[in-house]
C-alpha positions in Angstrom: 14.3 -2.4 12.2 17.5 -0.3 12.5 16.8 0.9 16.0 19.6 3.0 17.5 21.8 2.2 14.5 22.5 4.7 11.7 20.2 4.3 8.8 21.8 3.7 5.3 22.0 6.4 2.7 19.0 6.5 0.4 18.9 7.2 -3.3 15.6 7.9 -5.1 15.5 6.5 -8.6 12.6 8.6 -9.7 10.6 5.6 -10.9 7.2 6.9 -9.6 4.3 8.9 -11.1 5.2 12.3 -9.6 8.7 11.9 -8.1 7.7 14.5 -5.4 10.4 13.6 -3.0 13.1 13.5 -5.6 11.9 16.9 -7.1 11.9 18.3 -3.5 15.7 17.7 -2.9 16.6 18.7 -6.6 17.3 15.3 -7.9 16.7 15.0 -11.7 17.1 12.3 -14.5 15.6 9.1 -15.4 16.0 5.9 -13.2 18.7 4.4 -15.4 20.7 7.6 -15.7 20.5 8.3 -12.0 21.8 4.8 -11.2 24.5 5.0 -13.8 25.8 8.3 -12.3 25.9 6.8 -8.8 27.7 3.6 -9.9 30.3 5.6 -12.0 31.1 7.9 -9.2 31.3 5.2 -6.6 33.8 3.1 -8.7 35.7 6.2 -9.6 36.1 6.9 -5.9 34.4 10.4 -6.3 32.6 12.0 -3.4 28.9 11.4 -3.5 26.9 14.3 -2.2 24.1 13.9 0.2 21.4 16.0 1.9 19.6 15.4 5.3 15.9 15.1 5.6 13.6 14.2 8.4 11.0 11.6 7.9 7.8 11.5 10.0 6.9 8.8 12.5 3.3 7.8 12.5 1.4 5.8 15.1 -2.1 4.8 13.8 -3.3 2.8 16.9 -2.5 -0.3 14.9 1.2 -0.1 14.4 4.0 2.4 13.5 4.9 3.7 10.0 7.3 6.1 8.5 6.9 8.4 5.6 7.3 11.9 4.1 3.6 13.0 3.3 0.4 12.3 4.9 -3.2 13.2 4.1 -6.7 12.5 5.7 -10.3 13.6 4.8 -11.1 15.0 1.4 -7.5 14.8 0.5 -7.4 11.0 1.2 -10.5 10.7 -0.9 -8.9 12.4 -3.9 -5.9 10.0 -3.7 -8.3 7.1 -3.3 -10.0 8.2 -6.6 -6.6 8.1 -8.4 -6.1 4.5 -7.1 -9.6 3.3 -8.2 -9.1 4.7 -11.7 -5.6 3.5 -11.9 -4.5 7.0 -12.9 -0.8 6.3 -12.7 0.3 8.9 -15.3 0.5 12.7 -14.7 -1.9 13.6 -17.6 -4.5 11.2 -16.2 -4.3 12.9 -12.7 -4.5 16.4 -14.5 -7.8 15.2 -16.2 -9.2 14.1 -12.7 -8.1 17.4 -11.2 -10.0 19.3 -14.0 -13.0 17.2 -13.6 -13.1 17.7 -9.9 -12.7 21.4 -10.4 -15.8 21.5 -12.3 -17.6 19.5 -9.6 -16.3 22.0 -7.0 -18.0 24.9 -8.7 -21.3 23.1 -9.3 -21.2 21.6 -5.7 -22.0 18.0 -6.9 -23.3 15.5 -4.2 -19.9 13.7 -4.5 -17.9 16.8 -3.7 -20.4 17.7 -0.9 -19.8 14.3 0.7 -16.1 14.6 0.4 -15.9 17.8 2.1 -18.4 17.0 4.9 -16.8 18.0 8.2 -16.5 15.1 10.8 -16.1 15.5 14.5 -12.5 15.5 15.4 -10.1 16.5 18.2 -6.8 17.8 16.9 -3.6 19.0 18.8 -0.5 20.7 17.4 2.6 20.7 19.5 0.5 19.7 22.5 -2.1 22.6 22.2 -5.5 21.4 21.3 -7.5 23.3 18.6 -10.8 24.7 19.4 -12.3 23.2 16.2 -15.0 20.6 17.0 -14.9 19.2 13.4 -12.5 19.0 10.5 -12.6 17.7 6.8 -9.0 17.3 6.1 -5.5 17.2 7.4 -2.0 17.1 5.7 1.6 17.0 6.8 4.8 16.7 5.1 8.6 17.0 5.4 8.8 17.5 1.7 7.9 20.7 -0.1 6.4 19.2 -3.2 3.5 16.9 -4.0 4.2 16.6 -7.7 3.5 18.5 -10.9 5.5 21.4 -9.5 3.1 22.1 -6.7 4.8 23.1 -3.4 2.0 23.4 -0.7 4.5 22.5 2.1 6.9 25.4 1.6 7.8 25.5 5.4 8.7 21.8 5.4 12.4 22.3 5.9 12.1 25.6 7.9 13.2 24.2 11.3 15.0 20.9 12.0 13.0 18.1 13.5 9.6 19.6 12.5 7.2 19.2 9.6 4.6 21.4 7.8 1.0 20.7 8.9 -2.3 21.9 7.5 -5.6 21.4 9.0 -8.9 22.1 7.1 -12.5 22.8 7.6 -13.0 24.4 4.3 -16.1 24.4 2.1 -15.8 23.1 -1.5 -16.2 26.6 -3.0 -13.7 28.2 -0.8 -11.2 25.5 -1.5 -11.7 25.9 -5.3 -11.2 29.6 -5.2 -8.0 29.4 -2.9 -6.5 25.9 -4.1 -4.2 27.2 -6.6 -2.6 29.7 -4.1 -2.5 26.8 -1.6 -0.8 24.5 -3.8 1.8 27.1 -4.6 2.5 27.7 -1.0 1.1 31.2 -1.0 -1.6 30.9 1.7 -0.4 31.7 5.2 -3.5 32.7 7.0 -7.0 31.7 6.5 -10.1 31.3 8.7 -10.9 27.8 7.3 -7.4 26.5 7.4 -4.5 26.3 9.8 -1.1 26.0 8.3 2.0 25.8 10.5 5.1 23.9 11.4 5.1 21.4 14.4 6.9 18.5 15.9 3.9 16.6 17.0 0.4 16.3 15.8 -2.6 14.2 17.1 -5.9 13.4 15.4 -8.6 11.6 17.3 -12.0 10.8 15.7 -15.1 8.8 16.5 -14.4 6.2 13.7 -11.3 4.5 12.2 -9.0 6.9 10.3 -8.3 6.4 6.7 -5.1 8.1 5.5 -2.7 8.2 2.6 1.1 8.0 3.4 3.3 8.8 0.3 0.5 7.8 -2.0 -0.4 4.4 -0.4 -3.7 4.0 1.4 -4.1 2.7 5.0 -6.7 2.5 7.8 -5.7 2.8 11.3 -7.6 3.2 14.6 -9.3 6.2 15.9 -6.1 8.0 17.0 -3.3 9.1 14.7 -0.1 10.6 16.0 2.7 12.2 14.0 6.0 13.1 15.3 9.4 13.9 13.7 11.2 10.7 12.9 14.7 9.7 11.9 17.0 11.8 9.9 17.8 10.4 6.5 20.8 10.9 4.2 19.5 11.2 0.8 21.9 10.9 -2.2 22.2 13.7 -4.7 23.8 12.7 -8.1 
């Protein structure tokens, strides 16, 4: 909508379930207190601090969207379960996680289906991976995903890039390594690629379902991520 014109400053009010973006930039407080602080500083003529953050640009074959964090594959299906069960509170999400961990270790049919690799063609920064299939992909310009988890620890490493992860991981392997992954402690793994890039392309044989900042979408058979506009986020 803004085209070549500068985007307005953005203030997160922390009214969500996990407030991952706000936590990633160090913004604290309840919605009313955050709003009170910025209104008081504005009318007092005080300087309002900001931080700059890239947002990702996504072309899904049906249109263009922008967002901070994207997930496909088994990660998308997990977010879909949260939506279906209306688990809109952190403790409910924690219960779902605990239940899924149990299923991961006993390798239930549902988990096996979630982690089933699908034919995919993936390129990072213009270089195509030699993987014929994948079962998940994630990318973000924010470090956190909520509940104190920081899997995208390289999200702000280089301007105009984002942290990307590509998976072809088995349920058991994911269960054993997920805690280190969620804390940003896995750098190299034969069943996972974790890197920074300015461009990511995913092509599949069927429409791609993906989650963008927690919302669910379905696009075409080609999804392209690139570094988008630079936002000024308010810190109060």
